[in-house]
N, C-alpha and C positions, 0 to 999 in steps of 0.2 A: 503494500500499499504506500509505503514511503517513497518508493521508487517510481510508482505510477503517478502519484500525486506530484513529485518533483518534476517529472517530464512535462506535466501540464503547466506547471509554474516555473519553468526553468529561467525564463527571462528575469523574474523577480529574484529568484535565488542567486543567480549570477551577479546581480546587483549587490545583494547582501555580502557576497564573498568578495567583490571588488572593493568593499569598504575597509577591509582588513588587510588586504594584499600589501599595500604600500607600507602600512605600519610595521608589519612583519619584515618586509624587505629591508626597511631601515634598521630595525633592531638586529637582524641576522647579519647584515653587511658590516655594522659597527662591532658586533660581537667577533666576527671573523677577523676584522681588521686589528682589534685589540689584541687578540690571540696571536695573530701573526707578528704584531709589534713586540709583544712580549718574548716570543721565540726569537725574533731577529736580535733583540737587545741582548738576550742571554747567549745567543750564538756568536754575536759579534762584540761582546763586552771587552775582550782584549784589544780588538781593533779600534774600538772607541777611545780607549785610553792610550793605546799604542804600547803598552807594557803590562807586566803582571801587577806591579804595584809602584807607587811613587811616594816621596816624602816632599812636602812643600812648606814653605815659610815665607812670610812677607818682610823678612829682614835678613841680613847676613846671619846664617846660623851661629848660635852661641857655641862655645868650645864643647860642651857636652852633646848638644845636638850634632855638631860636626862629627863627633867621635861615633855617635850611633850611625850616622849616615855612611861614614867611612867603613865601619865594621861590616856593613852589608855589601860593601864594594858596588858602587853604582855603576851601571853600564853606560849612562848618558846623563847629561845635566843641561839645564836651561835656566836663563833668567828673562823674564818678560816684563814689559813696562809700556806705558802709553806715551807718545811723543809726537811732536810735529816732524814732518819730513818734507823735503823740497824737491822738485823735478827740474833741473837746470834746462831741460829741453824747451820747456814752454813756461818757466817761472811759476808753475803751479805749487801749491802747498796743501797738506792734508794731515789731519789728526789719524795716527795709526797705532796699532798695537805691535811693538817690535818684539820678536822672539829671537834671542841669541841661543843657538843649539850647538852642543858638541857631542860627539858619540854617534852611534849608528841608529839613533831614534829615527822613526818608530821600529820597534821589534816585531810588531803585528800591525797589518794594514800597510799603507805606503803613503808617500807623499806624491800626490798627483799634480805633475807639472806639465807645462808645454814650452819647450820640448821635453820630452820624458827624461833625457840625461841630465836635465838641470836639477832634478831632485838629489843627486849625488855630486855633481861637479861644482855646485856652488860653494861647497866647503873649501875645495882645493884652489878654486879661482878667486876666493875671497869676494864673492858677489852676493846679490840679494835676490830672494824670491818674493815677488810682489803680487798681491791679490789680482786675480784675472779681471775682475770687475773694475778695480782701481786703474788698472793699465788701459782699459777701453775707455773709461772716462776722461783720462788724460792723454789719450792717443800715444801710449808708449809701447815700445817693442823691445825685445830682447837685445841687449847691447846698448840701450840708452842708460843714463845715470839716474841715481838717486842719492840725495844728500841726507845722511842720518847724523844729526848733530854735528860734529866737526869733520866728519870724514864723508867722502863721496865714493860710492861703490857702483860698479857695473851691474845692471839688472840681468841676471843669468837666465830667468825664465818667468813665465806667468804661473802663479799658484792657484790651483783649482780647489784642492782639498787637502787636509792634513789632520790625523787623529787629535782629539782634544779641542777642536774648534767648532764653532756653530755659526749658522747663517745670520742669526739675529744679532749677535755680538759683532760680527764682521761688517754688518750693515752700519754700525755706529763707528767703529774703528776697525777698518780693514787691516788684514795681516801682512806683516813684512817679516821675512825670516832672514837673519844674517848669521855668520859664523859666530860662536860664542867669544872666540879670542879677540874680536874686534869690537866688542861692546865698550871696553874700557877706553878705546881711542875715541868713541863718540863723545865722551865727557858728558853724557846725559844723566848718569845716576849720581845726583848731588844731594845735598841734605834735603830731606822732605820728599824726595822723588818716591812715587808709588811703584813698587816693584815686587816681583815674586820669584823665589827660587825654587826650582824643582829638580828633583833627582830620580831618575827612572832606573827600574830594575827589571831585568829579564830572568826570572827564576821560576819557571813552570811547575817545578816539584815542590815549592814552598807551601807548607800549610798556612794559608792567608788568615784564616780564623784565629789560629794560635798566635800568629805573628802580631795581629791587630790587638789582641788582648794583651799581649806582652808589652809591645811598644807604644801604643797610643797614649797611655797615661804619662810615660816618661817623655815623649815628644810634646805633649800638651803643656807640661811644665816648662818646656823651653820655647814655647810659643810656635811650635811646629806642628804638623799634621801628617798622618799616614793615610793614604787613599789606596784601596785595592780595586782591581777591575770589577770584582763582584759587587762591592759596595757602590761604586760609582753607577754600574748599570742598574742596581736596585733603586737608587735615588732617581735615575732617569725614567725608569719603569713606573715609579710612583707619580712622577710629574705628568707622564702621558695617561696614566690611569685616571687622573682628575679630568683631563680632556675627554677621555672615553666616557667617564661617568656622565658628564655633561651632554654628550652627543647621544648617550643612551637614553637620557631622559627626554631629550627632544623627540627622539623616535617613539619613545613610549607614550608621549602626549598624542602623536599622530595615531598610534594604535589605539588609544583610548578614544579618540575622536571617532575612529571607524567603528568601535564597539558600541558607541552611542548611536551611530547610524543603524547598526544591526538591531539593537534594542528597539528603536523607534519603528523601523521597517517591519520587524517580526510582530510587533504589536498591531500594526494595521493588518498585516498579513494573517494573523491569527483571528482578528475581529471578522475578517471576510470569510474565514473558514469555520466560524461558529456553527452555521446551519448545517454545512456537510458533517461536521463532528457530531452534532446532534442526531442526524440521520444514521450515522454509524452506530451511535449509542441505542437507536430504536432497533437497529438490526442485530444487536447483541454484543457490540464491541464494549470492552471494559474500559475503565478509566486508564489503566495502565497502557492499553494498547493504543488508544487515542492519543495519549501523551507521547508515547514512543514513536509513533509515526512521525511526528513532527520534530521530535528530538533527534531522530536518526537523520532526518533532512539537514538540520542545522549542524550536526556533528560532521556530516559528509561534506558541506560546503566549507566548514572549518578547516577540516583536513586538507581539502583540495586547495583552499585559499592559503593555508600554510605552506603547502608544498610549492605553489606557484610564487608566493612571496619569498620563500627561501631561495628559489632559483634566481629570481630577480636580485635578491641580496647578494648572492654568489658573484653576479655580474657587476653589482654596484661597488663591492669592496675594491675592485680594481681601479676605481676612481680615487679613493682616498690617498694612495701614494702620490698621486698627481697633484691633488688639492693641498696636501700637507707637506709637500716636498721642502718648502721653504723652512719648516720648523723641525725636519728630521736631520739628525747628524750622520746619517748613512742611507744607503740604497736599500729599500725594502723589498725583500723577497716574498712573494705571495704564495701560500699554499692552502689547500682546503681541508679542514678538519670536520670530524663527524659531529662534535658536540653541538655547535651552533645549528647545524642542519637539523638534527633531532629536535633541538629546542624550538626552533621555527615551526616545525610541523605540530609539535605539541602545543605550542602557544597558539596557534590557529584554532586548534580543537577546543582548548580550554577557555580561551577568551570568547570565542563565539558562543559556546554552550552557556557560560556564566552569564553573559549579558543578554542572552535570549531566554534565560530560565524564568524570569518574571512574567513576561507575556506568555511563555509556554505554560506556565502554571494555570492560566485560564482554561486550557483544554481539559484539565483535571476536573474542573467544577462545571462544565458545560452540562445542562440537564437536557434530556430527550425532549422535554417541552418546548425547547427553544425552536423546534421545527415549527411550532405554531405562533411564535412570538415574532414581532416585527421590529422590536427595538434594536436588535443586533447586539444586545448586551447580555452577557452570561451572568450566572449567579455570582454573588460576592465570593471571592476566593479567601482562603484562611489567612488571617493576619499573621499567625505564628509562622507559616510557611513563607509568607512574604518577607517578614523581618529575618528569618533564617537565611534566605537567599541573599539579602542585602548584607548581612553579616559576613557570609561567605565570600562575596565579591569584594568587600573592603579588606578583608584578611588576605586574600590573594593579592590584591593590589599592593598592599603594604609589604607582604613577603617578597613580591617581585621587585619592588622599589628597593627594598633592603639588599636583595641579591646584587643589584646593580650598583648601590652606593656603598655597601659594607658598613653602614652607620645607621642605628635605628632611629636616632634623633633626626637625622637629615631625611630619612625615608618618611618619617611622620610629617615633618615640615613639608616635603614634596606633595605627599598625598593630601595634607590639609590645604595646601595652596591649590592644588588641582581641583578638589571639591569646592573650594571658595570660588574660584573662577566660573566653574561650571554652575554652581549655585547661584551667582550673581547674574549670569546670563539667563539661566532658567527662570529666575525670580522676576527679572526685568521683563522677559517675554510674557510671563504669566500676568504681571501687572499691566502690561501693555493690552492684553486681551481684555482685562477686566475694565480698564479705562475706556477702551473703545465701546464695550458693551454698555457700560453705565452712561457714557456720554456720547451715545451714538448720534451722529448728525443727520437727523431725520429730514432736514430740509435740503440735504445735498442731492445731487443727480442720482439716477437710477444706478448708473455704473459705479460711481463712488460708493454709494451704500452697499451694493452687492460685493464689491471687492473687500470692503471692511468686514462684511458679515462672514466672509470666507476665513477671517483670521481666527474665529472662534466657533465655526460650525463643527459638527461631529467629524472626526477623523481629520482634524486640522493638523498641520505639520508646523505650525508656528513656532513652538518650543525648540524642536530639534533642528529646524532651519536656522533659527536665531543663534543657537549655540554653536552649530558648525560654522556659520558665517563669522559670528563674533569671535570665535576662539582663533580661527585662522588669522582674521585681520589683527587681532590683539597680539599674536605671536610676531608677525612680521613688523607690525608698527613699533612695538616695543624695542626691536633691534635697531631701528633707525633713530628713535629718541635716545636710547641709550648711547649710541655711538656718537651722537651729537654732544651728550653730556661729557663724554671721555675727551673728544676732540676740543671742546670749549675749555677743558680743565687744563689741556696741554697747550692751548693757544697762547702765543706770546702776545703781550700788550704791545700794540705798535705805537709806542709813544717814546719820547725822549727821556721820560723818567724810568723806563723799563730796559734793564740790560739785556742785551741779546748777544754779546760776545764776552767771554770769560778768558783771562789768562791765568794760568795755574803754574806752580813751581817757580815763582818769581823770586830770586834770592834778594835778601836785604840790600846788597850793593847795587842790584839792578833795578831797583824800584823807581828811583828818580829818573833814570834813562827810559824806562818803559812809559812813565807818565809823560815825558817829553815827546816820545814818539806818538802816543795818543793825540797830544796837542798839535803835533806837526800835521797830523791828518785832520785837524779841526774837529777833534772828538774830545768830549768830556769824560773825565774819570768819575764814574757813578759810585763805585765802591772800591776801597783799598783795605782788604781784610788780612790781618796777620794770622797766621796759623802756626799752632804749637803742637807736636805729637807727643802722646803720653800713653801709658797703660795704667790699668787699675793695680794698685799694690795691695790694699785691703779695703773691705766693705764692712761698715759697723764693727771696726776693730778686729775682724777676722781676716787673716791673710788669704789672699786669692789662691795660693798654692794649697792651702787646707781645704778651701772651699771646692776645689777640683776634685779632691778624693772624698768629699762628703757626699754620699748617695742621697741624703735626706734634704741637702740644701735646696731651697726654692729660688734659685738664681739661674737665669738662662746661661748656657755654656758659652754662647757667642761673645759675651762681654769679658769673660775671663781671659781670653787671648786677644782680644781686639785691640789694635792701635788706634786710639781716638785722636781725631784732628780737631782740636778745640781752638777757640778764639777768645778775644777779650774786647769788650766795648762797654760803653755807658749807657747805651739806649737800646730798646727793642726794635725789631725790624717789623714791616707790615705783615709778615707771614707768621708772627708770634703773638701769643696772648697769655699772660699771667693766670693761672688757674688756681694756684695755692701759694702762700708765703708772699714775701715783699722783694721786688727787684732791688738789687744792689748794683749801682753803676760804677762807683768809685770806691776802691778799698781804703778803709781808714787805717792809719798807722797803729800798730799793736793790737789790731782786732783780728778775730778768726776770719779766715778767707770763706766768704760766703758765695758759693757758686749757684748757677741756675741750671737745672737739667730738664729734659724733655719728658713728657708723660710716659712714652713707650720705655724710656730707660728707667725711670722710676719703678714701672711695673716689673720690667724684666730683672731688675737688680733687687727687687722687693725692698725698696727704700721710701722713705718719706721725709718731710721737713725736719731739720734738725739732726739727721743721721750723719755720721762722720764717713768720709771717703778720703783715703790717702792715694795719691797718684805718684807714679814714677815718671818724672819728667826728664828724660835723657840722663838717668842716673841719679837725679836728685829727687828725694821724697818730699811731697808737698801735702800738708794736711789741710783738709777743708770740711765744710758742713754744708749741707743742702739748705740754701736760703730761700729758694723759690722753685717752682715747678711750672714749666711752660707747655702750652699746647702749640705744636709746630705744624704748619701746612707743608708737609714734605713734597707735596706735588708740585709746589710752585718752583719754577725753573730759575732758581737762584741758590746760592750757597746757604745751607741751613745746618745747625749744629745741635748735637745732643747735649753737649756741655759748653756753657759760656762763663768765663771768669770776668770779674769786674776789672776796670782799668786800675793800674797801679800794682800788678801782681807778676805778670808774665813778660813785661816789656824787655827784659834782659835775657830771657829763655832763648835757646836756639830756635829759629823760626823762619818761615818763608811767607810769601804773600800771595793773595788772589786779587787780581785787579779786574774791573768790569767796565764795560762802556756800551753805548748804543750806537750802532752803525746803520744809517738810514737805507742803504741798499747793499745788495750782494757784491757789487763791484767795489765799493768802498771797503766792505769787509775783507774781500780778497786782497786788496792792496795792503790793508793794515797787516794782515796775516803774512804776506810775503815779507814785508818790512820787519816785523817781529822776528820771523823765523831766520832771516839773514843776520840780524843783530844779536839775537839771544836763542842759539840753537836749543837750549835746555828748557825754554818756556814752551808750554803746550797751550794751544789756543782751542777753545770749544765754541763753535758758532751754533748758537741755539736754533737758528733757522734749520740748520741741517738735522739737528736732534728732532725738532718737531716734524720735519719731513719723514724721518724714519719712523717716528711714533705714528704718524697718519698712515703710512704705508703698511706698518704691521697691523693697526686697526682695520684697515681696509681688507687685508687678507683674513683676519679672524672674522670680520663680518661676513665676508664671502662664504666662509665655511659654515657659520650659523645660519646664513640665508639658505645655504644648500640643504641644511637639515630642516629649516622651517619650511621649505618647498614641500617636504613630505606631508606636513601638517595641512599646508594650503591645499595641495592636490587631493589628500584625503578628504578634506572638507568639501571640496567641489564634487568628489564622487559620492560622499554622503548626501550632498545636496541633490545631485542627480538621482540617486537612489530613493531619497525620500519623496521627491517630486514624481518620479515614475511609479513608486508604489501606490501613491494615491491616484494614479492615472484614471482607473476605471471608475472612482468615486466622481472625479471631475467630469469625465466624459458623460456620466448619468446626469449630473447637474446641468451640464451645458446643453445636452439633448432636450432636457425638459425646458429649459430657457428658450431653445429654438422652436420647440414645439409650441410654446406660449406666444411666439412671435418675435423673439429677440433676434436681432440681426447679427451677422458675423462680426461687424465692426464693434458691436456693443459687447459681445462675449470676448472679443480680443482685448478691448479696453479694460474689461472686469479683471482679466487674468493679468494683463500688463501692470495695472495699478496695484494689485495684491503683491506681486512679486518685486515690483519697484519698491513699495513700502517695505517688504521684508528685507530686500537687499540694502537699502539705504539705513534702516534701523539697525540691522546686524552689523553692517560695516562701520557705522557711526559708533554703535556700542563698543566694538572692538577698539576703535582709534581712541575713544575717550577712556576706556579702561587702561589702555597702554599709556595714555597721557598722564592718568592719575598714578599709575605704578612708577612711571619714569620720573614724575615730579617727586614722589616719595624717596626714591633712590637718590635723586640730586640733593634733596634737602637732608635727609638722614645719614646716607652712606657717603656720598661724594662731597656734600657740604658745598655746592656750587649752584649759582643761579641757573635756572632752566629755561632755555630758549628752544622750544620744540621745532623740529623740522617740518616743512609744509608738505613733503612728498606723501605721507599717509593721507592727508586731507585732499591733495590735489590729484593723486594718482590712485591710491588704494580704495578710497571711499567711492568714487565714481566708477572706477574699474571693476570693482567686485559687485557694485549695484547692477551695472550693466550685464555682467556675466549672470547673476541670478535671474535677471529680467529674460535673457536669452534662453537659459535653461527651462524657465517657466513657460515661455511661449512655445518652445518646441514640444511641449506636453499637449498642446492644444490643437496643433496642426491637423490631426487626423479628423477631429470634430469639424473643423471648418471646411474640410474638403468633402465631407460626406453628407448625404441627406439625413434629416431626423429619423425618418422610417428605418433606414439602413442601420443607424447607430442603436435605435431601440431594439432592433432584432438581436444585434450583437450582445447588448447588455442584458 
């Protein structure tokens, strides 16, 4: 019976199935991609690092640290730092990351260069490998020169890839590799220079876990760190796990939207089957048999939909390496595994049956007397059964969310957010129907009245259509609004008061000449900030070395080894606000040094006002107490500090300066940079215009990925929309035929249908945009703490576009009525 009835209703059942196919395809493709990513990271973990393990430190290793490093016999070493370089060929300058290498690094993987021989010949020739993209930008070829500090080197080749590098960091500071032995000649490593020393080891038979347990505490005590290829790949895996969880949730929303479509369509489908079910019961069919007939149908389309969705998902996962290639530090090898495929088929079955259970329960309570009734309504079903099904659905959704997120709190928040959004849309839809019903415009034209009546007639699709339209519009609009918030947050103020060019590592003897260089270019010095480097020696009278070994300490590890770059000044900046204590701008003689710290530092160090902190300032211990705590806007593109001293304390400590200015054009910025690099090779220049350009490019790529996933929700919403409209086709045909029989013209029927669907399209898309506007405003105020200026794209593109789409789908449903005579349609119905 299930098979026979399905053949007679195959068009509708295929539409039910289409509702979940895309959601399953999205989930399966992301699951396969995540699994492939994990496998590739584990398989290529050594190639990602280029060694079995390394020891790194951001200062010259101490005597004890050097003894540990030497005892393990490093096979290669490196020093890397950020610096300006110049290209004599075209007088170009650029901020780059310089890596000075010695030894046969990498031991796993390889340095990809053009020509290929440059990967090994640059050491012997004393040349440089320059990032390939950088060479294209400056029209450079092998054989041209590059000036690094005080030396000029030949460019041996273009660098495409090397272990330990990633595309995002290279877009900010492209990579230049030179022989280690030439680093000293550059004279770039001066006091205050940010640098990192790394020592690489090729020891494949070493027990890395035991090595880490034994050496990590000793190295941490010397401000050094041990990294193994397994721990590095684990961190990288967790980073991509977060991305995978987000993409999974986006896909899950598409699947949920499809399931809502199934629930609504099956509800109407079962309503139309009540009389046939009653006839079956008159002929002796049991409750169980009538229930199973339709359960088997839904289970069948669930399995088939899961299978088709899984096949599409297998094909889609081939796109992810292309979409995410900018964010992957390696080439991804795709393989097919069984688990996501089995999961996709089972997901199709379980989700279809679960969301169809509520309308299917009606078959259980159909009375044989329904044959004689005309209402089309069955007997009331059991509340206990209804609540039981709802509980099972909610528990399954929570379990599936927990499986995706691996955190029960996040899973609850996600499910709560989904239900809140669905509830708001459904509530507004219900409220709209009541408003139209209570305040019905009786004086309106016949077509207007009839189109509004359709919104709350029996078997109406108002709720499901508004949920489908609204949710899809909400998702895509939120992406655009959020992107605007992020871009506005990063946007540079284009005024003479806002610095957009910063010079760092300016030595005290160079400050006056750098200021004169600014003035020679008619530029004003906006900030001249002294920087003093120091480390924590003790926190609340407890030595940092003791805290490191205390497993109960509630202090974050990062600040125990961190080299703080602090400053001193008498006033606050516009990106700071005192939230506790009192700001001390000038130190009084014979008074305790009162410093100001940022909120995040106070939280991570578990300290508050009046607590004592002792710093090691270049070998001199300085006692301080916390006088104030500041709220710092770290996203402002200007130098911000965790620790600020008052004036009158650090003036004679070893220090260097950061100077900033505003350059009105890119040309004036380029001229200044060329002049600075020529006169002061050790000074690095950061052009914030370029930083913003990189941020915008990254945000564009991330937005593209999110839009790609949101596309599944939008397309699923369209399929649900088509399914919902087509499911009620026969009801619409009957109504339209009766109208034609009573004398209504084709134009009137067309206007009635057009007005109804135009109203649904405008209301649904407007609800989606307004909800997105509200959620984005809350994000801007409470999370980003930024003014919110919404994009006009959702209002100008999505709202009219989706409204017209809904209108087109609705009108396609009525074509058959308009082309046929009333008598012919009455015979069919």
